Biopython code that builds the backbone (N, CA, C, O; Angstrom):
import numpy as np
from Bio.PDB.StructureBuilder import StructureBuilder

atoms = [
    (1, "MET", "N", (-13.090, -12.034, -5.229)),
    (1, "MET", "CA", (-12.877, -10.631, -5.528)),
    (1, "MET", "C", (-11.559, -10.494, -6.288)),
    (1, "MET", "O", (-10.527, -10.997, -5.843)),
    (2, "SER", "N", (-11.594, -9.828, -7.406)),
    (2, "SER", "CA", (-10.403, -9.593, -8.208)),
    (2, "SER", "C", (-9.817, -8.222, -7.882)),
    (2, "SER", "O", (-10.538, -7.225, -7.834)),
    (3, "ARG", "N", (-8.527, -8.182, -7.661)),
    (3, "ARG", "CA", (-7.852, -6.919, -7.352)),
    (3, "ARG", "C", (-6.643, -6.766, -8.261)),
    (3, "ARG", "O", (-5.981, -7.743, -8.609)),
    (4, "VAL", "N", (-6.367, -5.520, -8.643)),
    (4, "VAL", "CA", (-5.218, -5.222, -9.483)),
    (4, "VAL", "C", (-4.383, -4.144, -8.800)),
    (4, "VAL", "O", (-4.892, -3.069, -8.482)),
    (5, "VAL", "N", (-3.099, -4.432, -8.573)),
    (5, "VAL", "CA", (-2.202, -3.439, -7.999)),
    (5, "VAL", "C", (-1.887, -2.421, -9.094)),
    (5, "VAL", "O", (-1.346, -2.771, -10.143)),
    (6, "THR", "N", (-2.233, -1.158, -8.837)),
    (6, "THR", "CA", (-1.986, -0.113, -9.824)),
    (6, "THR", "C", (-0.684, 0.639, -9.561)),
    (6, "THR", "O", (-0.136, 1.274, -10.461)),
    (7, "ARG", "N", (-0.193, 0.563, -8.326)),
    (7, "ARG", "CA", (1.079, 1.194, -7.984)),
    (7, "ARG", "C", (1.617, 0.537, -6.729)),
    (7, "ARG", "O", (0.860, 0.244, -5.803)),
    (8, "SER", "N", (2.929, 0.303, -6.692)),
    (8, "SER", "CA", (3.577, -0.273, -5.526)),
    (8, "SER", "C", (4.794, 0.579, -5.194)),
    (8, "SER", "O", (5.636, 0.830, -6.057)),
    (9, "ILE", "N", (4.885, 1.016, -3.962)),
    (9, "ILE", "CA", (5.982, 1.868, -3.509)),
    (9, "ILE", "C", (6.735, 1.120, -2.414)),
    (9, "ILE", "O", (6.137, 0.697, -1.425)),
    (10, "ASN", "N", (8.053, 0.955, -2.590)),
    (10, "ASN", "CA", (8.890, 0.291, -1.587)),
    (10, "ASN", "C", (9.682, 1.320, -0.803)),
    (10, "ASN", "O", (10.044, 2.374, -1.325)),
    (11, "ASP", "N", (9.950, 1.002, 0.463)),
    (11, "ASP", "CA", (10.856, 1.863, 1.220)),
    (11, "ASP", "C", (12.294, 1.534, 0.822)),
    (11, "ASP", "O", (12.533, 0.598, 0.059)),
    (12, "GLN", "N", (13.243, 2.301, 1.338)),
    (12, "GLN", "CA", (14.642, 2.125, 0.953)),
    (12, "GLN", "C", (15.225, 0.784, 1.356)),
    (12, "GLN", "O", (16.160, 0.296, 0.721)),
    (13, "THR", "N", (14.686, 0.187, 2.398)),
    (13, "THR", "CA", (15.209, -1.094, 2.864)),
    (13, "THR", "C", (14.688, -2.262, 2.039)),
    (13, "THR", "O", (15.276, -3.343, 2.048)),
    (14, "GLY", "N", (13.585, -2.047, 1.328)),
    (14, "GLY", "CA", (12.954, -3.131, 0.587)),
    (14, "GLY", "C", (12.155, -4.069, 1.462)),
    (14, "GLY", "O", (11.716, -5.130, 1.015)),
    (15, "LEU", "N", (11.964, -3.670, 2.729)),
    (15, "LEU", "CA", (11.237, -4.520, 3.665)),
    (15, "LEU", "C", (9.801, -4.065, 3.893)),
    (15, "LEU", "O", (9.017, -4.770, 4.529)),
    (16, "ARG", "N", (9.458, -2.902, 3.379)),
    (16, "ARG", "CA", (8.079, -2.391, 3.475)),
    (16, "ARG", "C", (7.628, -1.921, 2.111)),
    (16, "ARG", "O", (8.426, -1.431, 1.312)),
    (17, "CYS", "N", (6.350, -2.072, 1.855)),
    (17, "CYS", "CA", (5.801, -1.530, 0.619)),
    (17, "CYS", "C", (4.364, -1.092, 0.861)),
    (17, "CYS", "O", (3.707, -1.521, 1.810)),
    (18, "LEU", "N", (3.908, -0.235, -0.019)),
    (18, "LEU", "CA", (2.520, 0.193, -0.014)),
    (18, "LEU", "C", (1.975, -0.076, -1.406)),
    (18, "LEU", "O", (2.550, 0.366, -2.400)),
    (19, "ASP", "N", (0.868, -0.802, -1.475)),
    (19, "ASP", "CA", (0.219, -1.086, -2.744)),
    (19, "ASP", "C", (-1.083, -0.317, -2.841)),
    (19, "ASP", "O", (-1.907, -0.348, -1.927)),
    (20, "LEU", "N", (-1.262, 0.370, -3.954)),
    (20, "LEU", "CA", (-2.550, 0.958, -4.294)),
    (20, "LEU", "C", (-3.246, -0.056, -5.189)),
    (20, "LEU", "O", (-2.674, -0.529, -6.171)),
    (21, "VAL", "N", (-4.479, -0.384, -4.843)),
    (21, "VAL", "CA", (-5.169, -1.502, -5.475)),
    (21, "VAL", "C", (-6.542, -1.073, -5.965)),
    (21, "VAL", "O", (-7.276, -0.374, -5.266)),
    (22, "GLN", "N", (-6.883, -1.506, -7.192)),
    (22, "GLN", "CA", (-8.230, -1.293, -7.714)),
    (22, "GLN", "C", (-8.994, -2.601, -7.565)),
    (22, "GLN", "O", (-8.506, -3.660, -7.959)),
    (23, "THR", "N", (-10.191, -2.526, -6.994)),
    (23, "THR", "CA", (-11.016, -3.718, -6.811)),
    (23, "THR", "C", (-11.830, -3.985, -8.067)),
    (23, "THR", "O", (-11.899, -3.146, -8.965)),
    (24, "ASP", "N", (-12.441, -5.154, -8.121)),
    (24, "ASP", "CA", (-13.264, -5.482, -9.290)),
    (24, "ASP", "C", (-14.497, -4.587, -9.392)),
    (24, "ASP", "O", (-15.105, -4.487, -10.457)),
    (25, "ALA", "N", (-14.866, -3.942, -8.296)),
    (25, "ALA", "CA", (-16.010, -3.014, -8.312)),
    (25, "ALA", "C", (-15.602, -1.625, -8.799)),
    (25, "ALA", "O", (-16.447, -0.744, -8.956)),
    (26, "GLY", "N", (-14.299, -1.433, -9.040)),
    (26, "GLY", "CA", (-13.818, -0.147, -9.525)),
    (26, "GLY", "C", (-13.409, 0.822, -8.436)),
    (26, "GLY", "O", (-12.976, 1.935, -8.735)),
    (27, "SER", "N", (-13.535, 0.425, -7.184)),
    (27, "SER", "CA", (-13.092, 1.289, -6.096)),
    (27, "SER", "C", (-11.600, 1.056, -5.853)),
    (27, "SER", "O", (-10.987, 0.182, -6.466)),
    (28, "HIS", "N", (-11.030, 1.850, -4.950)),
    (28, "HIS", "CA", (-9.593, 1.782, -4.694)),
    (28, "HIS", "C", (-9.336, 1.630, -3.198)),
    (28, "HIS", "O", (-10.042, 2.200, -2.367)),
    (29, "ILE", "N", (-8.312, 0.849, -2.879)),
    (29, "ILE", "CA", (-7.880, 0.650, -1.507)),
    (29, "ILE", "C", (-6.355, 0.713, -1.482)),
    (29, "ILE", "O", (-5.718, 0.789, -2.532)),
    (30, "TRP", "N", (-5.776, 0.681, -0.298)),
    (30, "TRP", "CA", (-4.321, 0.581, -0.172)),
    (30, "TRP", "C", (-3.989, -0.415, 0.922)),
    (30, "TRP", "O", (-4.764, -0.620, 1.856)),
    (31, "LEU", "N", (-2.824, -1.030, 0.789)),
    (31, "LEU", "CA", (-2.337, -2.009, 1.757)),
    (31, "LEU", "C", (-0.883, -1.706, 2.068)),
    (31, "LEU", "O", (-0.078, -1.530, 1.153)),
    (32, "GLU", "N", (-0.539, -1.643, 3.333)),
    (32, "GLU", "CA", (0.861, -1.539, 3.727)),
    (32, "GLU", "C", (1.329, -2.951, 4.083)),
    (32, "GLU", "O", (0.679, -3.654, 4.857)),
    (33, "CYS", "N", (2.454, -3.350, 3.513)),
    (33, "CYS", "CA", (2.966, -4.700, 3.727)),
    (33, "CYS", "C", (4.409, -4.652, 4.203)),
    (33, "CYS", "O", (5.105, -3.652, 4.028)),
    (34, "ARG", "N", (4.845, -5.747, 4.807)),
    (34, "ARG", "CA", (6.248, -5.885, 5.198)),
    (34, "ARG", "C", (6.676, -7.315, 4.926)),
    (34, "ARG", "O", (5.857, -8.230, 4.840)),
    (35, "ARG", "N", (7.975, -7.476, 4.793)),
    (35, "ARG", "CA", (8.519, -8.824, 4.686)),
    (35, "ARG", "C", (9.738, -8.916, 5.579)),
    (35, "ARG", "O", (10.454, -7.937, 5.787)),
    (36, "ASP", "N", (9.957, -10.092, 6.094)),
    (36, "ASP", "CA", (11.095, -10.359, 6.953)),
    (36, "ASP", "C", (12.037, -11.286, 6.193)),
    (36, "ASP", "O", (11.632, -12.371, 5.773)),
    (37, "PRO", "N", (13.283, -10.872, 6.012)),
    (37, "PRO", "CA", (14.219, -11.676, 5.213)),
    (37, "PRO", "C", (14.390, -13.109, 5.714)),
    (37, "PRO", "O", (14.619, -14.023, 4.923)),
    (38, "GLU", "N", (14.279, -13.299, 7.012)),
    (38, "GLU", "CA", (14.472, -14.644, 7.561)),
    (38, "GLU", "C", (13.222, -15.529, 7.432)),
    (38, "GLU", "O", (13.263, -16.715, 7.757)),
    (39, "ASP", "N", (12.134, -14.956, 6.964)),
    (39, "ASP", "CA", (10.863, -15.667, 6.831)),
    (39, "ASP", "C", (10.569, -15.871, 5.348)),
    (39, "ASP", "O", (10.546, -14.901, 4.590)),
    (40, "SER", "N", (10.349, -17.083, 4.929)),
    (40, "SER", "CA", (10.100, -17.367, 3.511)),
    (40, "SER", "C", (8.650, -17.118, 3.098)),
    (40, "SER", "O", (8.280, -17.396, 1.957)),
    (41, "HIS", "N", (7.834, -16.604, 3.998)),
    (41, "HIS", "CA", (6.419, -16.374, 3.698)),
    (41, "HIS", "C", (6.217, -15.309, 2.620)),
    (41, "HIS", "O", (5.273, -15.398, 1.835)),
    (42, "GLY", "N", (7.075, -14.324, 2.577)),
    (42, "GLY", "CA", (6.907, -13.216, 1.627)),
    (42, "GLY", "C", (6.258, -12.027, 2.300)),
    (42, "GLY", "O", (6.459, -11.783, 3.490)),
    (43, "TRP", "N", (5.483, -11.297, 1.536)),
    (43, "TRP", "CA", (4.858, -10.070, 2.039)),
    (43, "TRP", "C", (3.678, -10.388, 2.954)),
    (43, "TRP", "O", (2.895, -11.302, 2.692)),
    (44, "ARG", "N", (3.570, -9.613, 4.029)),
    (44, "ARG", "CA", (2.437, -9.719, 4.969)),
    (44, "ARG", "C", (1.782, -8.355, 5.103)),
    (44, "ARG", "O", (2.474, -7.344, 5.229)),
    (45, "VAL", "N", (0.480, -8.317, 5.078)),
    (45, "VAL", "CA", (-0.255, -7.068, 5.265)),
    (45, "VAL", "C", (-0.177, -6.691, 6.737)),
    (45, "VAL", "O", (-0.493, -7.500, 7.609)),
    (46, "VAL", "N", (0.248, -5.448, 7.014)),
    (46, "VAL", "CA", (0.337, -4.987, 8.397)),
    (46, "VAL", "C", (-0.659, -3.864, 8.693)),
    (46, "VAL", "O", (-0.982, -3.606, 9.852)),
    (47, "PHE", "N", (-1.141, -3.201, 7.646)),
    (47, "PHE", "CA", (-2.116, -2.123, 7.827)),
    (47, "PHE", "C", (-2.814, -1.913, 6.492)),
    (47, "PHE", "O", (-2.226, -2.153, 5.437)),
    (48, "TYR", "N", (-4.061, -1.469, 6.531)),
    (48, "TYR", "CA", (-4.791, -1.285, 5.283)),
    (48, "TYR", "C", (-5.839, -0.201, 5.444)),
    (48, "TYR", "O", (-6.185, 0.193, 6.557)),
    (49, "ALA", "N", (-6.335, 0.269, 4.319)),
    (49, "ALA", "CA", (-7.360, 1.311, 4.316)),
    (49, "ALA", "C", (-8.598, 0.819, 5.052)),
    (49, "ALA", "O", (-9.010, -0.331, 4.899)),
    (50, "ALA", "N", (-9.177, 1.690, 5.838)),
    (50, "ALA", "CA", (-10.376, 1.337, 6.599)),
    (50, "ALA", "C", (-11.630, 1.365, 5.737)),
    (50, "ALA", "O", (-12.688, 0.888, 6.149)),
    (51, "LYS", "N", (-11.504, 1.929, 4.535)),
    (51, "LYS", "CA", (-12.662, 1.993, 3.643)),
    (51, "LYS", "C", (-12.181, 1.954, 2.202)),
    (51, "LYS", "O", (-10.981, 1.999, 1.932)),
    (52, "GLU", "N", (-13.133, 1.869, 1.282)),
    (52, "GLU", "CA", (-12.819, 1.923, -0.140)),
    (52, "GLU", "C", (-13.001, 3.354, -0.624)),
    (52, "GLU", "O", (-13.818, 4.103, -0.088)),
    (53, "PHE", "N", (-12.233, 3.725, -1.639)),
    (53, "PHE", "CA", (-12.247, 5.089, -2.153)),
    (53, "PHE", "C", (-12.708, 5.100, -3.603)),
    (53, "PHE", "O", (-12.523, 4.128, -4.336)),
    (54, "ALA", "N", (-13.311, 6.217, -4.005)),
    (54, "ALA", "CA", (-13.826, 6.351, -5.372)),
    (54, "ALA", "C", (-12.704, 6.514, -6.390)),
    (54, "ALA", "O", (-12.876, 6.160, -7.557)),
    (55, "SER", "N", (-11.559, 7.044, -5.966)),
    (55, "SER", "CA", (-10.458, 7.267, -6.907)),
    (55, "SER", "C", (-9.135, 6.844, -6.280)),
    (55, "SER", "O", (-9.004, 6.747, -5.060)),
    (56, "VAL", "N", (-8.169, 6.596, -7.141)),
    (56, "VAL", "CA", (-6.835, 6.258, -6.668)),
    (56, "VAL", "C", (-6.215, 7.453, -5.948)),
    (56, "VAL", "O", (-5.437, 7.268, -5.012)),
    (57, "ALA", "N", (-6.542, 8.660, -6.364)),
    (57, "ALA", "CA", (-6.020, 9.867, -5.710)),
    (57, "ALA", "C", (-6.497, 9.946, -4.258)),
    (57, "ALA", "O", (-5.731, 10.331, -3.375)),
    (58, "GLU", "N", (-7.738, 9.590, -4.013)),
    (58, "GLU", "CA", (-8.266, 9.596, -2.646)),
    (58, "GLU", "C", (-7.576, 8.523, -1.795)),
    (58, "GLU", "O", (-7.241, 8.769, -0.636)),
    (59, "ALA", "N", (-7.367, 7.349, -2.364)),
    (59, "ALA", "CA", (-6.682, 6.276, -1.634)),
    (59, "ALA", "C", (-5.247, 6.688, -1.318)),
    (59, "ALA", "O", (-4.767, 6.463, -0.207)),
    (60, "TRP", "N", (-4.565, 7.287, -2.283)),
    (60, "TRP", "CA", (-3.182, 7.743, -2.103)),
    (60, "TRP", "C", (-3.112, 8.802, -1.005)),
    (60, "TRP", "O", (-2.221, 8.754, -0.156)),
    (61, "SER", "N", (-4.033, 9.748, -1.013)),
    (61, "SER", "CA", (-4.058, 10.798, -0.005)),
    (61, "SER", "C", (-4.246, 10.203, 1.392)),
    (61, "SER", "O", (-3.567, 10.606, 2.337)),
    (62, "ASP", "N", (-5.152, 9.263, 1.519)),
    (62, "ASP", "CA", (-5.391, 8.621, 2.816)),
    (62, "ASP", "C", (-4.156, 7.853, 3.276)),
    (62, "ASP", "O", (-3.785, 7.921, 4.448)),
    (63, "ALA", "N", (-3.526, 7.133, 2.377)),
    (63, "ALA", "CA", (-2.328, 6.375, 2.732)),
    (63, "ALA", "C", (-1.215, 7.304, 3.215)),
    (63, "ALA", "O", (-0.539, 6.998, 4.197)),
    (64, "ARG", "N", (-1.021, 8.426, 2.539)),
    (64, "ARG", "CA", (0.037, 9.361, 2.936)),
    (64, "ARG", "C", (-0.226, 9.961, 4.310)),
    (64, "ARG", "O", (0.716, 10.318, 5.018)),
    (65, "GLU", "N", (-1.490, 10.078, 4.696)),
    (65, "GLU", "CA", (-1.821, 10.582, 6.032)),
    (65, "GLU", "C", (-1.554, 9.541, 7.116)),
    (65, "GLU", "O", (-1.280, 9.898, 8.261)),
    (66, "ARG", "N", (-1.632, 8.266, 6.767)),
    (66, "ARG", "CA", (-1.599, 7.213, 7.774)),
    (66, "ARG", "C", (-0.301, 6.403, 7.830)),
    (66, "ARG", "O", (-0.021, 5.766, 8.845)),
    (67, "VAL", "N", (0.481, 6.418, 6.772)),
    (67, "VAL", "CA", (1.698, 5.607, 6.714)),
    (67, "VAL", "C", (2.902, 6.546, 6.762)),
    (67, "VAL", "O", (3.251, 7.182, 5.767)),
    (68, "ALA", "N", (3.529, 6.622, 7.932)),
    (68, "ALA", "CA", (4.566, 7.632, 8.192)),
    (68, "ALA", "C", (5.755, 7.549, 7.239)),
    (68, "ALA", "O", (6.243, 8.588, 6.795)),
    (69, "TRP", "N", (6.230, 6.371, 6.913)),
    (69, "TRP", "CA", (7.426, 6.258, 6.084)),
    (69, "TRP", "C", (7.214, 6.726, 4.650)),
    (69, "TRP", "O", (8.192, 6.983, 3.948)),
    (70, "LEU", "N", (5.982, 6.845, 4.197)),
    (70, "LEU", "CA", (5.731, 7.299, 2.822)),
    (70, "LEU", "C", (6.270, 8.706, 2.582)),
    (70, "LEU", "O", (6.877, 8.958, 1.541)),
    (71, "ASP", "N", (6.064, 9.614, 3.507)),
    (71, "ASP", "CA", (6.550, 10.962, 3.325)),
    (71, "ASP", "C", (8.070, 11.002, 3.232)),
    (71, "ASP", "O", (8.629, 11.797, 2.476)),
    (72, "GLU", "N", (8.732, 10.153, 3.992)),
    (72, "GLU", "CA", (10.194, 10.086, 3.925)),
    (72, "GLU", "C", (10.642, 9.596, 2.554)),
    (72, "GLU", "O", (11.592, 10.138, 1.990)),
    (73, "GLU", "N", (9.979, 8.587, 2.011)),
    (73, "GLU", "CA", (10.334, 8.042, 0.710)),
    (73, "GLU", "C", (10.034, 9.019, -0.423)),
    (73, "GLU", "O", (10.814, 9.138, -1.368)),
    (74, "MET", "N", (8.919, 9.709, -0.328)),
    (74, "MET", "CA", (8.492, 10.595, -1.397)),
    (74, "MET", "C", (9.296, 11.903, -1.406)),
    (74, "MET", "O", (9.343, 12.594, -2.424)),
    (75, "ALA", "N", (9.920, 12.238, -0.288)),
    (75, "ALA", "CA", (10.709, 13.481, -0.191)),
    (75, "ALA", "C", (12.037, 13.331, -0.907)),
    (75, "ALA", "O", (12.642, 14.330, -1.295)),
    (76, "GLU", "N", (12.498, 12.112, -1.089)),
    (76, "GLU", "CA", (13.820, 11.894, -1.699)),
    (76, "GLU", "C", (13.745, 11.765, -3.181)),
    (76, "GLU", "O", (14.770, 11.578, -3.836)),
]
sb = StructureBuilder()
sb.init_structure("model")
sb.init_model(0)
sb.init_chain("A")
sb.init_seg("    ")
for serial, (resi, resn, name, xyz) in enumerate(atoms, 1):
    if name == "N":
        sb.init_residue(resn, " ", resi, " ")
    sb.init_atom(name, np.array(xyz, "f"), 0.0, 1.0, " ", f" {name:<3s}", serial, name[0])
structure = sb.get_structure()
């Protein structure tokens, strides 16, 4: 499955991010990731959309409802 990140939003600490992703089927999903500075693994998925969405706007709306830190980041 081919996926393309269409938007990536980081929190102020740089330790969390949310990626909006378009799948090869043309649907959209989102992934919340985190990284730990002491771990060389890089980003780890900690939460993700429970379904695929027809548009990036729908995926973004769902992510904003479910990922609490997004509202804090977007307010600034």
